[in-house]
N, C-alpha and C positions, 0 to 999 in steps of 0.2 A: 634518139633510137627508139623505133617501135618496139611494141611487146613482143613479136615473133622473133625479131633479130636479138632483143635482150635474153630471150629464152635460150635462142640457139647459141649466144655467146656463153651463157652460164653452163650449158651442156659442154660446150667445147673446153671450157676451163676445167671441169670435172673430169674429161676423158683424156685431154692432152695437155693441160695447163697445170695449174698448182694441184689440182687433185689427183693427178696421174699417180703420183707416188704412193699415196694411201690406197688408191684403187688396185694398184699392182699388189700391194701387202694383202688385201682382202684375197684377191684371185689367188696369189701363190699359196696362201693358207688353205684355201678350199678345193683347189685342182688336184690334189693328190690322187694317184690313180687308184681305184678301189675295185676288186674283182666283182664284187657283190653288185655295186651300181652298174658295171659293165654288163651283166646279165640281166638288168631291168628288175632288180629285187626290190626297190626301196618300198613300194605300196602294194606289193603283192603277197597276200597272207599265206598263200600255199608255199611260197619259197622261203618265207621266214621259219614256217613250221617245219619244212624239210630240214634246214640247217641246225634249228635247234633240237630236233630229234637226233640229228647225227651227232652234234657236240655233248649232248646230254647222255647218250648210249655208252655204258661203260665198257662194251665189247667192241667199239669201232676203234681203229688204229689212230685216234688223234693224240695219244699220250697224256691224256687228262685223267685216264681211269673213271672213278665215279665222283670225282671233286666237284664238277658243276652241278651234276644231279643232287648231291647232298647239300649244296648250297640252294638250290631251288626249293628243296622241301623246307630248309631252314627258313627262307623266306616266306613260304605259306604260313609256317608256324607262328612267325614273327609278326605277321600281319592278320592272322586269323582271330576268331574268338574262341571263347571257353567251350564250345561245342565241339571242336576239332577232336577227333579220337586218337590222336598221337601226341605224345609229349617230347620236349627237346631231348631228354634223356633216352627216351626209347629210341629216337631217331640215332642218337649219337651212337648207340651199341647196335644198331641194326645193319648187317651186312648189305650192300647194294651192288656189289660185283655182280649178282646174277639178274640184275634188272633188265627187262625188256621194254623197248619204247616202240610203240605203235602210232602210225599216221593214219588219220581218219577211219579208225576202227568205230563203229557205230556213228560215224560222222563227227566224231570228237576229234579236233586238231591234233592233241597230244594225249596218249594214253600211256601211263607208266605202270608197269605191273612188277611188283617185287614179291616174289612167293614166300610164304612163311616156312618155317622149319619146325618140326615137332609141334608143340601145342601152340606155338606163335602163329597168330593170324597173318595172312598175307597182306600187303599194302597195294591199293590200287588208286591212282592220281589221276584225275581227269583235268586237263588244261585246254580252256576254249580261249582262242586269241582273236583279239579284233584291232586291226590297224586303222581302217577308216570306217567301216560299216558297223552298224549297231546290231545288237540280237533281233532276230525274228520273233515273233509272238510265242512265248512258251518253249522257246528253244533250249534254254538250259533245263527247264523241268523235264523236257523229252529225253534230253540226254542222260540226266540224272536216272530216270526210270529205266533206261536202257541199261545203264552201268549196274544199278542194283538188282536187275533181273538177271544178269550174266555172271555177277560176282555176288555170291550170296553172303548176307552179313554175318552168318555163323563161321565163314571161313575168311572174309576180307573185311579189312578197315577201308572205308571210303573217304577219300579226300578230294576237294574240287577247288581248282584256281582259275580266275579270271584275268588274263593279261592284256593289257591295253597300254598305249602310249602314256595316258595320263595317270594310269592306276586307279581309275574310276571303279565305283561298285557297279555291278551288273544291274541292268533295269528289269530284269526277271530273274527268278530262281525257283527251284523246286522245295522240296522238303528241308534241305539244307542250304545255308548261304555259300555262296562261291567266294573265296578270298580273293578280295582285289590284289593285282600284282602290277608293277610298272616295269618297263625295261631298264629305267634308271636305278631302281631298287637292285634288280638282278644284276646288273653290270657292276655296281658297286661291290656287290658280294663276289661276283666271279673275278674281279681285278684284285680284290683282298687275298682270295685263296691262292691265285696263281702267284702273287707276289711272296706270299707265306711260304708256300711249298717250292717256290723256285722252278715252276714248270717252265719248259722250254720246248722248242720244235714248232713244225709247220703247224700242229693242231692250234697251239697257243697263237700263232701268227694270224691263222684264219679267224679264231675268234676275236682277235685285236682289230682286224680289218672290218669284222662284221660291226662291233661295237663303235669303231669310228664312223662308219657309214651312218648308223642310227644316231649318233650325237649330231654329225654333220647336217643332217637333215631334220633336225629339231625333233626327234622322236625319243631322244633320251638326253638327260643332263650330262654334261662333260666338265673336263677340268677346265679352269679358266686360263684362256689364252690372252694375256694382257696386250701384246703387240697387235692382235687382231682386233681387239675390243678399242684399243686407242686409234687404229686407223678408222674404224667405223664412227667412233665419236667425231674424230677430225672431219670426215666427210659430211656428217650431218651438221656440224657447227658451220662448216665453211662452204658448203654448197647445197644447202637445204632447198633453194629455189629449183636447182635443176633436179634434185632427188624427187621433190614434191610433183613436179611436172611428168617426169619418167613413171611415178607410181601412178598418176592420176590418169595417164594415157598407155598404161601396161596392156598389152593385148590380152583379149579374151581367148586363150587358147583352146579351151573346150569348145566354146561357141564357134570358133573358126574351123575347128576340126570337124564339127558336126555339119556345117554347111558344106564342106569339102566331101563329106561322107554321103550327104544326101544327093549330091551330084554324080555320085557312082553307085547309087543304091541298087539299081538293076545286077550291076556286075557283083556287088557284094551279095546279092541274093543268089546268084548262081553259084558262088564259092561256098556259100553255107549250105546250099543243097548237095554239092559234092562231099563236104566234110560229113554231114550226117546221114547221107543215104536217102533223104526225103525231100521232096519238092518244097523250097521256099520261094516265095515271091514278095517283091515290093508292094506295099500297102499305102494308104493316104498318109502323107505327112501333115502335121497339125502344129502350128507354132513350133515350140521346141522338139515335139516327139516325132520321131522317124519310126515307121512300123513296117512289120512283115506279116505275112499270114501263111497258113499251112494248108495247101490244097489237098495234100494227101489226107490229112485229118478230116477235113471238111467233106470230101467225098466220101470218105468211111463212115463219118457220122454226120449225116447232113442235117440233124436236129440242131446242130450247133451253128447254124447259119441263121440270119435274121433279117428283119426288113427295116431297122431302125436308120433314118436318115442322119441322126446325130453321132454315127459311128464311123465305120470305115467302108471304103467302096467294095472292098471283097465280100462285105457283110458276113465274115467271119467273127463268130462272138469272142473267140481268143485270139490275141496277136502277139508277136515278140515286139517288145517296144525297147527303143533306146533314146536317151535325151542327156543333155547336159544339166548339171545342177551344182551350182557354185564352182569349186574347182574339181569336179568329178563328173565322169560319164557313167550313166546308170543304165543297166539292163535289167528287163523283167517280163514277166509274161503278165499281160493286160487283158481283163475280161470287162468288155464294154456292156452298154446298155442293151436291154433285150429284145425292143421292139415287139413282135408278136411271139417270142420264144421265151416267155418268164419262166415255164416250168424247166425248160432246158437249162436255162440260166442259173436256177435255183439249184438244180440237180448238180451242175458243173462246179458252182461254187462250194457246195457241201463237200464233194470229192476233194477239191483242192484244199479246203480247210482242213480235212483229215490228212491228206498227204504232207502238208507243210506245218501242222500242228498249229494253225490260227484259227481264228473265230470271226471272220470278216461277215457282216450280216448281208443275206441274199435278199432281203426285202427292200433295201434301200436302194435309191437310184445312183448312178454315177459309176465311175471305172473302178474296178478292184485290181490291185497289184499283187503278184506273187513272186517268190523266188528273186527279190529285189536284191542286186548286187553292183557294187563298184566295179567296174571292167577295166577302168584306166583314170589317170591323173595327169595333170601336166608333167610331172617329173618322169612318166613313162616316155614322153615324146622327146625329152632331152637327155636320157641316158645314152650312153656310149654306144649301146647294142642298137639304138633307134637311129643313129646318125645316118643320113641319106635315104631313110625310109619316110614316106608320106604318112603323116599321124593317122589320116584317115584308114590307111592299111592296117595300122597297129590295131586300131579300134575293130576293124572287121576280123582281125585274127583273134582278138580276145572275146569278140561277139561268138565266134564260131565255137571256142571253148566252152563258153557259158552255155550255147545252145546244146552242145553234147551232153552236158550235165543235166539239164532240165527237161530236155525234150522227151525222154522216156518217160518221166513222171507225168508230163502232161498227157501224153498219150494214154497212159494206164489210167488216169483220172477221167479222160473223155470216154474211155472203153466202159468203165464202172458206171458212169453217169448214164450213158446210153442204155445200159442194162436196167439201171433203176427207173428210167423214163418208160421203157418198154413195159416193166412190171406195173407201174402205176397206171398207164393206159389200160392194161389186161385187167385191172381190179374192178 
């Protein structure tokens, strides 16, 4: 039997032969309907933040009162250091029923505000969450500065938490360390308090669906399922050849999606234009990078057009860039080489640094990237909400949402940079 037939036979034995029973066990254990996966939530940070804001808010009708909010704060105190301004006993006796939960206030994912009473200071907690992406330069320091300015230290205690899948420490911070938190740690506390207090109802069911989704997708550790693990062990012991072949030839979903996206790039540009109300046009594609430029901005600010042969056909200094990177699709605003416009590039990079809180060097050659964001992962293309939709269309939809968020900032940066250039010429 030749190699190809041998491999085909091994796969056949896995799917419809001896391995089929174990394969069905794995499939049955993992295919339970989840409303959160159905709306494409798995890797979308904003949807995680929205749900957590709801389930933590004592004023919402989920039937959990302030139980989960209290456990979140205890988890911060458990993982934090001695510099935290709050003790566990203080928290135990502090009423949380009047707490307010805010989303994206000062760009912070979750902001918890617990008013004080009498001589007692209020408590304000900032929670920054990262599912896939890392922090941008000085992001947490910037958020901390804003929070301290809005909530004076003579009236408020400040607490900062950094929530990730792994529970990793933040790579940046401000005056205060941001306490690392994990979904695994939170869910253990939430599960324990729900069992202890006997909470029931739709709110509990919603939380449990959410926690199951996170555990099923490897974003939190869960209870050991012996039947599932036994089936997986059997599959690898008995069908390793077929599984190794399938893993080796696993399709690169992101790369295939971006090739399809490039084929329809002109149409995507029209849709982007319609969404933001400004002209967007397809630009030079180079290797893995697909690019769009901004005719309205270039016409308004012609100084940000250059003659570099090493950049893009439009000669726009700043472009929208989208590309696959490992198991992610990334969007960003890219600023290319200057050509004859070094002063314009320097002025624009200075304003972009100020806008984003970064410190990218203007003097160096090479492309500079701003507002870098994960807009899609393979999980987004396999969610039930995506069935029947081309993956490239999902990327285009996410890209439109991304552009709505960053275009105003880019426009403002160009306007300020243009003024700075004019003043420089006038001196």
